[in-house]
N, C-alpha and C positions, 0 to 999 in steps of 0.2 A: 558593469562593475568597474570603478576607477582603479588605477594602478596600485595605490597603497593597500586598498582592501583586497585586491586580488592577490597581492603578494603576501599579506597576512594570511589569507585563506590557504594559499600554497604551503606556507610554513606549518600550519596546522595539519594539513593533509599529509605532508611528508613525515611530520612527527608521528602521525597515527600509523602510516604505512610502515614506519620503521620499528614499531613496537613488536615485542614478542607476541605471537598469537595466544589466545587463551589456551588453558590446559586441554588435556585430551577431550576430543570432540566425537561424540557418537552420532553417526548418520545412518538413517534407515528409512525405508518407504513405509507408508501407512498401507496395510494389506487388507483392511476390511473390505470385502466385496469388490476388490479390484485386483488386477494381475497383470503380468507382462508376458503372459504365454502367447506363443506364436509370433513373436517380435523377431525381426531380422536386422542385424546390425547395419546392413547397408541402407536401411530405411531411416537412419538418424536425419532429423530435420529441425528438431526443437532444441538440441543441445549442440555445443561446440566440442571438438576433440579436447580432452583435458585429461590431467592426472590426478584430478580431486574426486570425481565420482567413480564409484565402482560400476562395472558393467550393469550389475542388477539395478543400481540406483538410476543410471542413465536410461535403461530400458523402461523403468518404472515411469519416469518423468515423460518420456516419449509417448507412452501408452496413455497416461492418465492426466498429465498437464500440471502436476504439483509434486512436491517432494518435501517431507518434514525432516529437518535436521535437529536432533535432540541436544538440549543443553549447549547451544552454540554461543549464546551471549551470556557473559558472567553476571552473577548477582551484583557484584560491585558496580558494573556499568548500568544495569537496570536501575539500581538505587540512585545513581546520579541523574539519569534521565527523569526519574520520578520527582526528585527534588527540584529539578529545573522546571518541570511542569508545574509544580506547586507554587514556585516563585512567579511563573507567568500568571498563574490564576490570582495571586495576590497583588498583581501589577508592580512587582518589585523590578521586573525587567520587561521591556517592551521592544523586542526585536523588529527591525524594520521589515515590512512586508508580510509579517505573520498574520494569518487569518484565524481569529478566535470565533468558535461557534458554540451555540447552545441549543438545547432541545426546543422544538417548537412549542412544547407545552409550558415553558418557562416564560412567563409574562415579563415585559420589561420593567414593570414596577416591583417585581420580586428580585431583580437582579442585584446582587452584592458580589464583590470580588471574592470568590472562593472556588475551591475544587469542585463543589457540588453543583456549580452553576454552568460549568464549562464541559461540553461533551467532546469537543475535538479542537486541536490546533493543527493547522497545516501550513505548509510553505514555510518551514522553520530554517531555511537555509542560511539565514543570517544570525541564528543563534548558535554560538560556537559549541555550546555543551550538547544540545539536542542533535546538532549536525555531525557530531562525532559518530553517531549511529551509522551514518552513511559511509564513513571512512574506516570502520572497524576492519582490520584485516581478515578476520574470520568471516565476516559477511562478504567482503569483496572477492574472496577466493572462490566462493560459490557462485556469486553473480557473474564472474568471468566465464563460468561453464555455459552460460546461456547468452551472454552478450558479446564475448570476446573481450580482448584486453583494454580497449578504449571505451571507457564507461562514462555515460552521463547520468547524474542523479536528477531525475525529472520532476518528482513530485513526493512530498514528504508529509507524513501525518502521525500525530500521536492521538489515539482514540481513547476516550474515557466514557465507555458506554454506561449510562446511568441506570439506576433501578427504574424498571418501567412504571409509569405513572398510572397505568391501567388503560391508557389509550393506545397502547401497542407501538408507540413511536420509537422505542429503542431498537426495534428490529430493522434490518436492512434488507430490501427486497433482492431477489436473485438477479444478478447483473453480470456484465462483462466489462472490466476495467477499460478496455480499448475504446468503449463509447466516450470516454472522457479525454482521449488523446488523439490529437491530430498529427501523429507521425507513424511511420512504417519503416521497415517491415515488422509485423507483429511478433515474428519469431525471434527477434533480437530485443525483445523488451521482457523484463521479469520484475515481479514484485517480491521483495523480502518483507515479511511480516512476523514480528516477534512478540510472543506473549510476555507480558510484564508480571504475570501471576498465574496461578492456576485457572484454566479456562475450560469450561465444559458446557453442556447444553442448558444448565441452570442459569449460568450468567451470559449466555449468548455467544457461544463458540462459532467459529466459521463452519459453514456447511458448503461442500463442494460437489459438483456433478462430474465425476471422473470421464475423461475422454472428450468432453465438450470443447475442448481447445482446438480440436480438429475441425470443427465447424467454422462458419462465417460469423461476422459481427451481426447481431440481430437487432431489430428496432427496439428502442427503449423509450419509456415515458414514465410519468407517475403512476404508481400501481393503483388500480381500482379496488381498494379494500376498505373495510370499516376501520375507523380510527384516523388520526392525523398522520401526516407524512413530512419528514424533515426536508428542507431545501435541497435540491439537487439529488435526492435519494431516487434516482431513476431505477426502473426495473424493466426486465424483458417482458414484453407483452404477450409472446407466444413461445412456449417451449414445451417439450416432451415431459409431461408429468410422470411418465413411467421411468424416467432416467434414474439410475442408482444414485443415491444421496450418501455422502460420507460426512459425518460430523467430526471435526478435528478436535479431540480432547488433547490439550497442550498444558505443559508445565512451564514454570518461569524459565525464560531463556530459549525454550524451543522456538525454532524458526521455519516457517514454511515458505518455500519458493514456488511461485505459480505463474502460469502463462496468462497474458492479458485477455485471451478469449476464453479462458476457463470460466464457466458459469459458477457463481458462488454468491453467498449472502451470509446473514447471521440472524439468529433468532432474538426473542425478547430477553432482556436481563430480568429474571424473575427473583433475584436475590435482593438484599438490601444494600450490597456493596457496589463498587464502581469497578467495571472490568477494563483494564488498560492494556493496550498494545501499541507498538511503535512500528512504523513501516516506511518503506521507500520504494518507489518505482525506478528501476534503472533501465537504461536503453543504451545500445551501442551508439558511439559517436558517429557512425556511418549511417544512422537512421536519417530519413528525410521527412520534411513536413509535407502535408497535403492540404488542399483546399476542401473543406467539408460542406460547402454549399452544394445543395442538391443531393445530399447523402442523408443517411438515417441520423447522423451526427449534428445536423444543422440545428435541431431543436436545443441541444445542450450548448451549442455555441451561442445561440441567441440568449439563453439564460445566463451563461458566464459573462457575456458582454454587458448585459443589463446590470448584473450584480456588481461587475467591476466598475461601471460608471457610477453607481450609487456608493460604492465603499470608497474608491480612490478619487472620485470626482474627475475622472479622466474625460478630456474634451476632444481628444484625437480619435480617428476611427481605429477601432481595435477589432480583433477577432480570436478565435480560439488559439491560433498559432501565437499570438501575442502574448497570451497568458502563460503558455508553457515554458518559453525560454526564461521568462521572469524568475522561475523557481528552479532552474537547472543549474547544475554544477559539473564541470568536467573532472573526472577522476581517472588519471592515467595509472594503469597497472604495470606498464613497462616502460 
C-alpha cells in the first residue's frame, strides 16, 4: 500500500479506536450441551491473559473453541454496513480488490446488479465503510484476548446467504477455517462473526462442533453430496459424526469469536429472505507464513492461484501466501 493510502487508513483507524465504545455489552457463553467442567486455569493455551473475559468465559472458550458475545455491535453500525453492501450490489462503489461472489445456481445470463444476485463480498479492506467493522473498539477489545495487542486483519467477508434454490447450494459443509490460511500458530488466530439480523436454523445459522479446536487440521475437499457446491466451499472429508453439534441462534449484533480449527458450517436458508453476517479473521502480527506444498492445504492453494490468475490476470508466480497479505491490515492496540 502506498504512503498516502496507508496514512489515510491510519487516520481512519485512529479515529475508530478513539471512539467511545458501544453501550453496555452482555457477554456470555452458549451452554447448550457444552461445559467447562474439570478445567484447570494453568491449562490456558487458546486465550491471552486479559481483563475483558470473565474466568467463566475464558474457560468456556478454552474448552469449546468459541464464545458468543450478545449485542456487541450496535444497530446503527449494522445498518451502515447493510447500506454499503447494497451500494456495492448496485455498483455505486467499486472498492479495489473486492471479490464479489454469487451462488453457483445463478446463471450469468440472469445476472443484474442487485442484492439478490450477490451472495458474498470478501476482501473489503479498501472499502472504508465496511472496513470500519474490523476497527470497532468493541470488536478489537475481544480480539486482543485471543491474539494479543498487535493485530492483523487477515480476511474479511460480508455473507448474504440466499434463499435455497432447491439444489441445497446455500449450505456450507463442515470445515475448519485454517484450511484456507497459510500462517501459524493457529492459537493466535480468531474469527469475529457478527449477525446482521436474527439468525436461526431456518435461515442457515452457524453450527459448531464444540472442542474440535483441540484437534489437528483435517484434509478438506469438495463434499460428495447431492446438489451443487459453490466455489471453494471445501469440507472435511472425515470427522466423527457422533460429535455434539450446537446451532448458534443469534440476534442482530450478537458476535461469535471462534478458533480457526473449530469445525463448523451452516445449513440451508429455508426462508424467502437473505441472511446477512459480517466477519473478519484476525491474527497476531507475530504469526508467520508457512509453505503449504506437500500438506493437506496444497489443494486449496492450487485453486486460489488458478482463481486469482483468472480474476486478476496475474502473470507472476503466486501462491497462497501471496493472496493473504493482499487482504491484511495491521491494527495496533497499544
